[in-house]
C-alpha positions in Angstrom: 0.0 0.0 0.0 1.3 3.5 -0.9 1.4 5.5 2.3 2.1 8.8 0.5 -1.4 9.2 -1.0 -4.8 9.6 0.4 -6.3 6.6 2.3 -9.9 5.8 2.9 -11.5 2.9 4.8 -14.9 1.7 3.8 -16.7 -0.6 6.3 -19.5 -2.8 5.3 -20.8 -6.3 4.1 -20.3 -8.0 0.9 -22.7 -10.8 0.1 -22.9 -13.5 -2.5 -25.5 -12.5 -5.1 -27.5 -14.8 -7.4 -29.4 -13.0 -10.2 -31.0 -14.4 -13.3 -28.4 -15.1 -16.1 -28.5 -12.8 -19.1 -31.0 -14.0 -21.6 -32.9 -16.3 -19.3 -36.4 -15.9 -17.7 -37.6 -16.7 -14.3 -38.8 -20.2 -15.5 -35.4 -21.1 -16.6 -34.1 -21.1 -13.0 -30.6 -20.2 -14.2 -28.7 -17.9 -12.0 -25.4 -16.1 -12.2 -23.2 -15.7 -9.2 -21.6 -12.4 -8.3 -20.8 -10.4 -5.3 -22.3 -7.0 -4.1 -23.2 -4.9 -1.0 -23.6 -1.2 -0.7 -20.3 -0.3 0.8 -18.5 -2.8 -1.2 -19.8 -1.4 -4.5 -19.0 2.1 -3.3 -15.5 1.0 -2.5 -15.0 -0.3 -6.0 -16.3 2.9 -7.7 -14.0 5.0 -5.5 -11.0 3.0 -6.5 -11.9 2.9 -10.2 -12.3 6.8 -10.1 -9.1 7.5 -8.3 -7.1 4.8 -9.7 -3.6 4.9 -8.2 -4.1 8.3 -6.5 -5.6 6.9 -3.4 -5.8 3.7 -1.4 -9.2 2.1 -0.7 -9.2 -0.3 2.2 -12.3 -2.6 2.7 -13.2 -3.4 6.4 -15.2 -6.4 6.7 -15.4 -10.0 7.8 -15.9 -13.0 5.5 -15.5 -16.9 5.9 -12.8 -19.2 4.8 -14.9 -21.1 2.2 -14.7 -21.0 -1.6 -17.1 -18.1 -2.0 -15.3 -15.9 0.5 -11.9 -16.6 -1.2 -13.5 -15.8 -4.7 -14.8 -12.5 -3.3 -11.2 -11.8 -1.8 -9.8 -12.4 -5.3 -12.3 -10.1 -6.9 -11.3 -7.4 -4.5 -7.7 -7.8 -5.2 -8.6 -7.7 -8.9 -10.3 -4.3 -8.2 -7.1 -3.1 -6.4 -8.8 -2.8 -3.1 -6.6 -3.1 -0.1 -7.5 -6.3 1.8 -5.5 -6.0 5.1 -8.7 -5.4 7.0 -10.7 -8.3 5.5 -10.9 -10.6 8.4 -11.7 -14.3 7.8 -13.9 -16.1 10.3 -13.6 -19.9 10.8 -17.1 -20.0 12.3 -19.2 -18.1 9.7 -19.6 -17.6 6.1 -20.7 -14.7 3.8 -24.4 -13.8 3.5 -26.3 -14.5 0.3 -29.2 -13.0 -1.6 -31.3 -14.0 -4.5 -32.9 -11.5 -7.1 -36.1 -12.3 -8.8 -37.7 -10.0 -11.4 -41.5 -10.2 -12.1 -43.3 -9.7 -15.4 -43.4 -6.0 -14.9 -39.6 -5.8 -14.3 -39.9 -5.2 -10.6 -37.2 -6.8 -8.5 -37.6 -8.7 -5.3 -35.0 -9.9 -3.0 -34.7 -13.0 -0.6 -31.8 -12.8 1.9 -29.9 -15.4 3.9 -27.6 -13.3 6.1 -28.4 -14.2 9.7 -25.2 -16.0 10.3 -23.1 -13.6 8.0 -19.4 -13.4 9.0 -19.7 -9.5 8.5 -21.7 -9.4 11.9 -18.4 -10.4 13.6 -16.3 -7.6 12.2 -16.1 -5.4 15.3 -14.9 -8.4 17.2 -12.0 -8.9 14.9 -11.4 -5.1 14.7 -11.1 -4.9 18.6 -8.2 -7.4 18.5 -6.4 -5.6 15.7 -6.3 -2.0 16.7 -2.5 -1.9 16.2 -2.9 -2.6 12.5 -0.8 -0.1 10.5 -3.8 0.3 8.2 -5.6 2.4 11.0 -2.7 4.9 10.8 -3.0 8.2 8.8 -6.4 7.4 7.6 -8.0 10.4 5.6 -11.6 9.2 5.5 -13.8 6.5 7.0 -17.0 5.6 5.3 -19.9 3.4 6.6 -23.6 3.0 6.0 -26.8 2.3 7.7 -26.4 -1.3 6.6 -22.9 -1.5 8.1 -24.4 -0.7 11.5 -27.7 -2.5 11.1 -26.1 -6.0 11.0 -24.2 -5.4 14.3 -25.3 -6.2 17.8 -25.9 -3.3 20.1 -22.8 -4.1 22.0 -20.8 -4.1 18.9 -22.3 -0.9 17.7 -21.2 0.8 20.9 -17.6 -0.5 20.4 -17.7 0.8 16.9 -18.7 4.3 18.1 -15.7 4.4 20.4 -13.4 3.2 17.6 -14.8 5.9 15.3 -14.3 8.6 18.0 -10.6 7.7 18.2 -10.3 8.0 14.4 -12.0 11.4 14.3 -9.8 12.6 17.1 -6.8 11.6 15.0 -8.1 13.8 12.1 -10.0 11.3 10.0 -13.1 12.5 8.3 -16.0 10.4 9.2 -18.6 9.8 6.3 -22.1 8.3 6.8 -24.8 7.2 4.4 -28.1 6.2 6.2 -29.1 3.8 3.4 -32.2 2.5 5.5 -33.2 -1.1 5.2 -36.3 -1.7 7.3 -36.0 -5.4 7.5 -32.5 -5.1 9.2 -33.9 -3.1 12.3 -36.2 -4.2 15.1 -38.0 -0.9 15.5 -37.9 2.7 14.1 -36.6 3.9 17.5 -33.6 1.6 17.4 -32.8 2.9 13.9 -33.1 6.5 14.9 -30.9 6.1 18.0 -28.2 4.4 15.8 -28.4 7.1 13.1 -28.3 9.8 15.6 -25.1 8.3 17.0 -23.7 8.1 13.5 -24.8 11.7 12.6 -23.2 13.1 15.7 -19.9 11.7 14.5 -20.2 12.5 10.8 -18.2 15.2 9.0 -19.9 14.3 5.7 -23.4 12.8 5.3 -24.9 11.4 2.2 -28.6 10.9 2.9 -31.5 10.3 0.5 -34.8 12.0 0.7 -36.7 8.7 0.6 -35.2 7.3 3.7 -35.9 10.5 5.7 -39.5 10.4 4.5 -39.9 7.1 6.3 -37.7 7.8 9.3 -38.4 11.4 10.1 -41.4 12.4 8.1 -39.5 14.7 5.7 -41.4 15.9 2.8 -38.4 17.3 0.6 -34.8 17.9 0.6 -35.1 21.1 2.5 -36.7 19.1 5.4 -33.7 16.8 5.5 -31.3 19.7 5.6 -33.2 21.3 8.5 -33.4 18.1 10.4 -29.6 17.5 10.0 -28.7 21.0 11.2 -28.9 19.7 14.8 -25.8 17.6 14.3 -23.4 20.2 13.0 -22.3 18.2 10.0 -19.9 20.2 7.9 -20.9 18.7 4.4 -24.3 17.2 3.6 -25.2 15.9 0.1 -29.0 15.1 -0.1 -29.8 12.8 -3.0 -33.2 13.1 -4.5 -33.1 11.0 -7.7 -34.1 12.9 -10.8 -34.9 16.0 -8.8 -31.3 16.6 -8.2 -29.3 17.3 -5.1 -29.2 19.8 -2.3 -25.9 20.6 -0.9 -25.3 22.1 2.6 -21.6 23.0 3.0 -20.8 24.8 6.3 -24.4 25.8 6.6 -24.7 27.3 3.1 -27.3 25.5 0.9 -27.3 25.2 -2.9 -29.0 23.1 -5.5 -27.6 21.0 -8.3 -29.8 19.7 -11.1 -29.2 16.4 -12.9 -29.7 15.6 -16.6 -32.6 13.1 -17.1 -31.5 9.4 -18.1 -33.6 8.1 -20.9 -32.1 4.6 -21.0 -32.5 3.4 -17.4 -31.7 -0.4 -17.3 -30.8 -1.0 -13.6 -30.9 1.4 -10.6 -29.6 -1.2 -8.1 -26.3 0.6 -7.6 -27.3 4.3 -8.3 -26.5 5.5 -4.9 -23.5 3.3 -4.3 -22.0 4.7 -7.5 -22.8 8.2 -6.6 -21.2 7.8 -3.2 -18.1 6.4 -4.8 -17.7 9.0 -7.4 -18.4 11.8 -5.0 -15.9 10.5 -2.3 -13.2 9.8 -5.0 -13.5 13.5 -6.2 -13.3 14.7 -2.6 -10.3 12.6 -1.9 -8.6 14.3 -4.9 -9.6 17.8 -3.3 -12.3 18.7 -5.7 -14.9 21.0 -4.2 -18.3 19.7 -2.9 -20.1 21.0 -6.0 -17.5 19.7 -8.5 -17.7 16.3 -6.8 -21.5 16.2 -6.8 -21.7 17.0 -10.5 -19.1 14.4 -11.3 -21.0 11.8 -9.0 -24.3 12.6 -10.8 -22.7 11.7 -14.2 -21.1 8.6 -13.0 -24.3 7.4 -11.4 -26.2 8.1 -14.6 -23.6 6.0 -16.5 -24.0 3.1 -14.1 -27.8 2.9 -14.2 -27.7 2.5 -18.0 -26.0 -0.9 -17.4 -27.2 -4.2 -15.7 -25.8 -5.1 -12.4 -24.4 -3.4 -9.3 -20.9 -3.3 -10.7 -20.4 -2.3 -14.3 -17.9 -4.1 -16.4 -14.6 -2.4 -15.8 -13.7 -1.9 -19.4 -17.1 -0.3 -20.1 -16.9 1.8 -17.0 -13.2 3.0 -17.8 -14.2 3.9 -21.4 -17.2 6.0 -20.2 -15.2 7.6 -17.5 -13.1 9.3 -20.2 -16.3 11.4 -21.0 -16.7 12.5 -17.4 -13.8 14.5 -16.2 -13.9 15.6 -12.5 
């Protein structure tokens, strides 16, 4: 790992994904295996955008089985740092299945109750002397990252993040709310409040805040988050654009409509990855948001959470930061 360039740690879960193979219908029952997860996807898009100008270290726990080793190989192929990928001997990666109905609507079935990623804080607590935790510029995590943890492990994570923040690391949080992962709304709100208190940058979506906090629009989200004194807030609102609040100053950014929408699975993950890559390279919040919108628009015109690397790199040429 090059220690002379920017370093970001992204913490989350990667799962085995089974989706219908190209050209096959539901009745064929033929599935293609791949790997995905919100933070995992974001980490890949960060690295693809920054190339060799920053290190991206994925913090997670996986198993020692064949699927886990295949995912580890994929990470290495994508040039992600893997020194913080812990391998559990007692658990394996979670798994999910994607089905698409006759109207094109996707539904998901999950098997993640015994996912190794739930153990990540326990591994982390025994590895605090790891050099990977030194000189960390940014630390990114999501609502899913904390939803899969026990309450005790969540508290340990907060203490770890407090230490990172005290050492000068920027803390970045995307709420990415998934109701099925939480017991109650109050549990979610308490965990999110702790995350927002620590965050220097927040990447919320209007839809999540509508459910969690009864927000009606992006302005409501910005007003709600004022209580946490977050330096930089990028509020994503799909085709309606973005609201930026930087040091308390609000501004709007429009986005160009996308006519050929194929798959929106990773729209937010790609946006986050592109935005954070630009910020790592010291672009302004506005420049970063514009770049991220273009990258996200590119990704949703292709099938799958992670676009083919060659295709992505070719299209990235048209989207200078």
